C-alpha positions in Angstrom: 70.6 -35.8 44.3 67.4 -35.9 42.3 68.4 -39.3 40.8 68.9 -40.8 44.3 65.4 -39.6 45.4 63.8 -41.0 42.2 65.4 -44.4 42.7 64.2 -44.5 46.4 60.7 -43.4 45.3 60.6 -46.1 42.7 61.6 -48.7 45.2 58.9 -47.6 47.6 56.3 -47.6 44.8 57.2 -51.2 43.9 57.0 -52.3 47.6 53.7 -50.7 48.1 52.3 -52.2 44.9 53.3 -55.7 45.9 52.0 -55.3 49.5 48.7 -53.8 48.3 48.1 -57.1 46.4 48.7 -59.0 49.6 46.2 -57.0 51.5 43.3 -59.2 50.5 44.8 -62.2 52.4 45.6 -60.7 55.8 44.2 -63.8 57.5 47.7 -65.4 57.1 51.1 -64.0 58.3 53.4 -62.9 55.6 56.8 -64.3 54.7 58.8 -61.2 54.0 62.1 -61.5 52.1 64.9 -59.0 52.1 68.0 -59.4 49.9 71.2 -57.5 50.2 74.2 -57.9 48.0 75.7 -60.4 50.4 73.0 -61.9 52.5 69.3 -63.0 52.3 66.9 -62.5 55.2 63.4 -63.8 55.8 60.8 -63.1 58.5 57.3 -64.5 59.1 55.3 -61.4 60.4 51.8 -61.3 61.8 50.5 -57.9 60.7 47.5 -57.9 63.0 49.8 -57.9 66.1 52.8 -56.4 64.4 55.1 -59.2 65.7 57.7 -61.3 64.1 56.9 -65.0 64.6 60.1 -66.5 63.0 63.2 -65.2 61.3 66.2 -66.6 59.5 69.1 -65.3 57.5 72.0 -66.5 55.5 74.3 -65.1 58.1 73.4 -68.0 60.2 74.3 -70.5 57.5 77.9 -71.7 57.9 78.2 -73.6 54.7 80.0 -72.1 51.7 78.2 -71.8 48.4 76.5 -69.5 46.0 73.7 -67.1 46.9 71.0 -69.3 45.5 72.2 -72.4 47.5 72.4 -70.3 50.7 68.9 -68.9 50.1 67.7 -72.4 49.7 69.1 -73.2 53.2 67.4 -70.0 54.5 64.0 -71.1 53.1 64.3 -74.5 54.7 65.3 -72.9 58.0 62.5 -70.3 58.0 59.9 -73.0 57.2 61.1 -75.2 60.1 61.0 -72.2 62.5 57.6 -71.1 61.3 56.1 -74.6 61.7 57.6 -74.8 65.2 55.9 -71.4 66.0 52.6 -72.8 64.8 52.4 -71.3 61.3 51.5 -73.7 58.6 50.4 -71.2 55.9 51.8 -67.8 54.9 51.7 -65.3 52.1 55.0 -64.6 50.3 56.0 -60.9 50.4 58.8 -60.5 47.9 59.1 -56.8 48.5 60.6 -55.0 45.6 62.4 -58.1 44.2 61.4 -60.2 41.2 60.4 -63.8 41.8 63.6 -65.0 40.4 67.0 -66.3 41.6 67.5 -66.1 45.4 63.9 -65.1 46.2 62.5 -68.0 44.1 64.9 -70.5 45.7 63.9 -69.4 49.2 60.2 -69.7 48.4 60.5 -73.1 46.8 62.7 -74.4 49.7 60.1 -73.1 52.2 57.3 -75.0 50.3 59.3 -78.2 50.3 60.0 -77.9 54.0 56.3 -77.8 54.8 55.2 -74.1 54.7 52.2 -73.6 52.5 52.8 -70.4 50.5 
Protein backbone atom coordinates (compact mmCIF):
# COMPACT_ATOMS: atom_id res chain seq x y z
CA UNK A 1 0.00 0.00 0.00
CA UNK A 2 2.80 2.38 0.82
CA UNK A 3 4.47 1.76 -2.56
CA UNK A 4 1.27 2.65 -4.42
CA UNK A 5 0.97 5.93 -2.52
CA UNK A 6 4.58 6.83 -3.13
CA UNK A 7 4.22 6.18 -6.88
CA UNK A 8 1.09 8.33 -7.01
CA UNK A 9 2.80 11.07 -5.01
CA UNK A 10 5.82 11.00 -7.32
CA UNK A 11 3.56 11.35 -10.38
CA UNK A 12 1.80 14.33 -8.83
CA UNK A 13 5.13 15.96 -7.97
CA UNK A 14 6.33 15.58 -11.56
CA UNK A 15 3.09 17.02 -12.96
CA UNK A 16 3.20 20.00 -10.59
CA UNK A 17 6.85 20.66 -11.38
CA UNK A 18 6.18 20.73 -15.12
CA UNK A 19 3.07 22.90 -14.78
CA UNK A 20 4.85 25.34 -12.45
CA UNK A 21 7.34 26.05 -15.22
CA UNK A 22 4.44 26.76 -17.58
CA UNK A 23 2.97 29.29 -15.13
CA UNK A 24 5.03 32.12 -16.53
CA UNK A 25 3.30 31.90 -19.91
CA UNK A 26 -0.37 31.83 -19.01
CA UNK A 27 -1.11 34.27 -21.84
CA UNK A 28 -1.48 31.28 -24.14
CA UNK A 29 -3.66 28.19 -23.79
CA UNK A 30 -1.87 24.94 -23.05
CA UNK A 31 -1.76 21.81 -25.14
CA UNK A 32 -2.15 19.09 -22.52
CA UNK A 33 -1.07 15.55 -23.45
CA UNK A 34 -2.22 12.36 -21.73
CA UNK A 35 -0.86 9.00 -22.68
CA UNK A 36 -2.37 5.68 -21.64
CA UNK A 37 -0.94 2.31 -22.57
CA UNK A 38 -3.27 2.11 -25.56
CA UNK A 39 -4.32 5.63 -26.59
CA UNK A 40 -3.01 9.19 -26.72
CA UNK A 41 -5.19 12.18 -25.87
CA UNK A 42 -4.62 15.91 -26.39
CA UNK A 43 -6.56 18.99 -25.29
CA UNK A 44 -6.08 22.70 -25.81
CA UNK A 45 -7.18 24.29 -22.51
CA UNK A 46 -7.68 27.96 -21.66
CA UNK A 47 -6.75 28.14 -17.98
CA UNK A 48 -8.21 31.61 -17.46
CA UNK A 49 -11.74 30.42 -18.25
CA UNK A 50 -11.17 26.75 -17.43
CA UNK A 51 -12.57 25.57 -20.77
CA UNK A 52 -11.36 23.09 -23.34
CA UNK A 53 -11.05 24.79 -26.72
CA UNK A 54 -10.18 21.71 -28.79
CA UNK A 55 -9.57 18.04 -28.18
CA UNK A 56 -8.45 14.95 -30.09
CA UNK A 57 -7.52 11.38 -29.32
CA UNK A 58 -6.13 8.33 -31.04
CA UNK A 59 -9.47 6.63 -30.44
CA UNK A 60 -10.82 8.74 -33.29
CA UNK A 61 -8.09 7.60 -35.67
CA UNK A 62 -9.25 4.60 -37.70
CA UNK A 63 -5.91 3.76 -39.30
CA UNK A 64 -3.80 0.94 -38.00
CA UNK A 65 -0.24 1.57 -36.98
CA UNK A 66 2.19 2.01 -34.14
CA UNK A 67 1.63 4.32 -31.20
CA UNK A 68 4.01 6.91 -32.61
CA UNK A 69 2.28 7.03 -36.00
CA UNK A 70 -1.14 7.32 -34.36
CA UNK A 71 0.18 10.10 -32.08
CA UNK A 72 1.41 11.93 -35.16
CA UNK A 73 -2.14 11.79 -36.52
CA UNK A 74 -3.48 13.10 -33.20
CA UNK A 75 -1.01 16.01 -33.32
CA UNK A 76 -2.15 16.96 -36.80
CA UNK A 77 -5.82 16.67 -35.80
CA UNK A 78 -5.47 18.75 -32.61
CA UNK A 79 -3.60 21.48 -34.50
CA UNK A 80 -6.31 21.67 -37.17
CA UNK A 81 -9.04 21.87 -34.53
CA UNK A 82 -7.14 24.46 -32.48
CA UNK A 83 -6.55 26.71 -35.50
CA UNK A 84 -10.24 26.35 -36.39
CA UNK A 85 -11.09 27.45 -32.82
CA UNK A 86 -8.89 30.54 -33.22
CA UNK A 87 -5.78 29.36 -31.37
CA UNK A 88 -2.53 29.86 -33.25
CA UNK A 89 -0.13 29.63 -30.31
CA UNK A 90 -0.09 27.32 -27.30
CA UNK A 91 2.26 25.99 -24.61
CA UNK A 92 3.02 22.27 -24.52
CA UNK A 93 2.08 20.62 -21.22
CA UNK A 94 3.62 17.17 -21.36
CA UNK A 95 2.40 16.34 -17.85
CA UNK A 96 4.46 13.64 -16.20
CA UNK A 97 5.78 12.23 -19.49
CA UNK A 98 9.20 12.77 -20.99
CA UNK A 99 9.49 14.62 -24.28
CA UNK A 100 10.15 11.40 -26.14
CA UNK A 101 8.30 8.92 -28.34
CA UNK A 102 4.58 9.52 -28.62
CA UNK A 103 4.63 12.90 -26.85
CA UNK A 104 7.41 14.18 -29.10
CA UNK A 105 5.65 12.87 -32.24
CA UNK A 106 2.41 14.61 -31.23
CA UNK A 107 4.16 17.94 -30.56
CA UNK A 108 6.17 17.89 -33.80
CA UNK A 109 3.08 17.01 -35.87
CA UNK A 110 1.13 19.85 -34.24
CA UNK A 111 3.95 22.26 -35.13
CA UNK A 112 3.97 21.06 -38.74
CA UNK A 113 0.20 21.48 -38.97
CA UNK A 114 0.41 25.14 -38.00
CA UNK A 115 0.21 25.32 -34.20
CA UNK A 116 3.01 27.44 -32.75
CA UNK A 117 4.32 25.62 -29.65
